N, C-alpha and C positions, 0 to 999 in steps of 0.2 A: 504494500499500500504506499501511498504518498506519505512520507514521514519526515517533515521538517525537524531539524535537530531540537528545537525548542519544545516540541511535543513528544519527543522519543522517551520511552520508558524501557530500560533494558535490565533492570534488577530482577533476577529470577524469582525470588520469593514474592515480590510484588505482583509479577505476572501470574504466578501460580495461584496467589490468593484471589486475583481478579477472575481467573478461570473457574475456581471453585464457586465464587460468589454468583457468577453468571449461570452456570449449570447447563443451559441450553446452548447447543452449537448449531451452526450451519456448516454441514459437511459437504464440501465441493470436490468432486472428483472428475477425472477426464475420461470420456468414452470416445468411440469412433464417431459418434454424432455430435460431440462437443461436450462442454462442461455440464454436469448434472449436480443438483443440490438437494439434500435432505436436511430437515430440522430435527435433531435428536438430542436428548440429554446425553452428556458425556461426563465421565469421572476421570480425574487425574490420578495416576499412579506415579507420584513424584519420584519414587526411588527406582523406577525402571528407566535406564538410559540416562544420558548426560542431562537432558532437559526434561525428562519425564515422558510418560506414554498416556495417550488418551484412549479410553475404552468406552464403547457404547454398542448399540445394536439397532438394526433396521428391520423392517418387515421382509420376510422371505419373498413375498410377492413383489417387493420393490426391485425393479430390474437393475438398479444402480450397482448392486454388488456383483452381479453377473457381467455387466457391461463395462465396468471400470477397467481401464487398460493397466495390466499388471506392471509394476515397476515405476509407474508415473506418480509424481508427488500429488498429494491431496492437500487441501486447505481446510482447516477447521476455524470458523470465525466465531468469536465470543464477544457479545456486546454488553458493556456495563451501562451505567446511567447515562442519560443524554437529556438535553433540553434546549429549547430556543433561547437565544440571547438577544434582547432588545437593545438597540442603540440608545434608547432613552436612559439606560442605566449607566452610560459612560459620562463622567463629568467633562470629558473632552468634547462632548457634543455641544455643550454650552459655549466652549471656547472657540471651536473651529467649525463645527457642523460637519466635519469630514469623517463620518462614521456610517457604517452599514450594519444590517443585521447579520448574525451568524448562528451557528449551532455548536454547542459544546458537547463533547461525548468521550467515552472511554471504549477503546476497541483493541482486542488481542487477536492476532493471526498466528495460528500454529500450522507448520508445514511438515509433511513427512509422507513416507510410502505406506498406504493403508494395506492392512492385511485382514481379509474376511475369514471368518471361521464359523463352524456349526457344531463343535464338539459340545455335547450336552452339559457336562460338568463345568466347563469353562463358561458357557452361556449362563448357567444358573448362578455361578459366582458373580458375574458381572451384573445380572439382574438384582441379585441380593444386595450387592454393594451400592448400586444406584438407588434401591428402595431404602436401605438403611440410612443413607445420607439424607434423604428427604423426610423420613419418618422420625429421625432423631429429635428428641425434645418434645414430641407429642405426648399427651397424657397416657394414651394407650396405643403405642406405635404398632402399625401392621408389619408383619413379617411374612416372607415368602413361605414360611412353615405353617402359617395359618390356613393356607389353601390346601385342598386335597392333593396329594402327590401326583395322581394321574392327571389332574387338571393342569398343574404346573408343567408337567412333561408335555402335554399337548400344546401348551402355550409356547414352550421353548422351541418346539418343532416349527413354529410359525415365524421365527426370527432368525436372523443371522448376525453374529457378533462382528465388531470392527475394532482392531487395535491400530493406533497410529502413533508410532514412535516419533517424538518431536525432534526434527533435525534443525529446524529454524523457528525462532519465536520473535515476534514483533509486537510491541505495545505502543499504542498512540493514546496519550492523555491530552486531549485538546481542551485545555481549561483556561483559555485566555492568557497563556504565558507570553504571548506576542503583544499584549497590551501593557500600557503604563500601569504602575501599581495602583494609582487612584481608579483607573478604569476596572482593574480586576476587583478591587474593593466594592465598586458599584455593582458589578455583576453578582458578586456574593450576596450583597444586600438585596438585589432584585430577586434572585433565586430564593432567598430566605423568606420572601413573602408568599411563596407558592404553597398550595395545599395538597398537590398530588404527590404520590410517593416517589415517582420517577424523578421529578424535579428536586424534591427534598434530598434524594440520594445523591444527585449531582452537586447540590449545595454542600452536602457533607464532604464529598470528594474534594471540591475546590478549597473548602475551609482547611481540610487536612493538608492539602498540597501547599498551602500558604505557610503552614506551620513547620514544614520540613525544610 
């Protein structure tokens, strides 16, 4: 992706935390007909490989796993919080008027060669780990063991797993770093007035960035 230096984030722990927080990935692979994308939850195995390995699954009926060209890199895209930025939040608007709207966001791109698999034991492990991640903290968390074993077996036959060892990882934290300090403060103040969760999350990210 287009990555100006001021927006670049290359600290591996920060990128890993953002992947975990996002959860849902857009998995893009290359086929003979061109790129194909699926939207799937993926978990990060941080200890597997130099930059970690992403694990997930797609429907067996989804042709992506059959048609992906073996050995070609895939791209998993994770999106963090994002929000519109109004030029009215910039103090520099009053001084020069030379401002325009923009959009702030956090995005992570993970690249690597995808490997699809249908081993039942490995699939069960991936599904269990994905489930446990989402159910953690609930008063009565659901477990894969709560369902009948024959039912789970039938569900596993309907999916195909994917492992993506990360060979390259890019992070873009577009949080008004290219604006003067006063304008960044104005954006933080403007975002702080929002009520929706997405904008609140971006406000928190910008605030934390200013403190580091």
